[in-house]
N, C-alpha and C positions, 0 to 999 in steps of 0.2 A: 471593359466594365466589370465591376465586382459582383460577386455572388451575394444574393440577399439571404442565403441560408446560413451564413457565418461559418460554414464548414472549412473554409480555407484557413481560418485562424485556430481551429480546434487542434489540440495536440493529439497525436495518435496514442491510443491506449497501449501501454506496455504489455507484453505477453507474460502473464503471471500464471503460475501453477494454481490449482485448486487450493492447495495448502497455504500458498502465499496469500491468496485472496482471503482465506479464512483468518489468517493471522493479521492481515491488514484491517479486516473488519473488527476483530477483537481489540486491536490497538485503538481503533476509532471509538470503541465503546468504553475506553478507559482502562482496560485490563493491563496489568503490569507483565513483564516478561515472565516472572515467576507464576502469576496467575494463569497465564496462557499455557505455560509448560505443564502445570498441574492439570488443567482442563483437558489438554490434548495428550496427556501422559507421554511427554517428551522432556528432554533436559532443557534447562534454561539456555545452555550453550546452543542447542539446535534452534531454539526460537530466535536467539540473537543473530545466528547465521542467516536464517530466513529473512529477518528484518533488514539486515545489511544487504542481502541480495535484492530485496524489493526496492530499497532505497537507491541502490545503483541502477537498477533497471528504470526507475522513475526519474533519475538524474537529480536526486535531492541530497541535501547536505546533512539533514538530520530527520528524526522521526516526526517531529511536529510539522515540518515542511512537507513530508511525504504524505501524512494523513490529510493535511489541509488541501494539498493538491488533488488527492483522490476524491475528496468531498466536493470541491469546486467543479471538478470534471464530471461528477456524477458516477464515478466508478464504484463507489461503495455508498 
């Protein structure tokens, strides 16, 4: 018999650093890489590296898919 809680079908949340969660949240809010870099006083290259690491951890092909997946799952 199946579980009524639906937990069997839920995807496990990837382990993200606090910085990665912060960047994911800012991307969800519509900030660009340059905006995020300026806000966090980091280089755009560093933000792109974090974004790519998040994308890989979440198993996504692009930023849009990554943000949509995080919103649907309630991670952000």
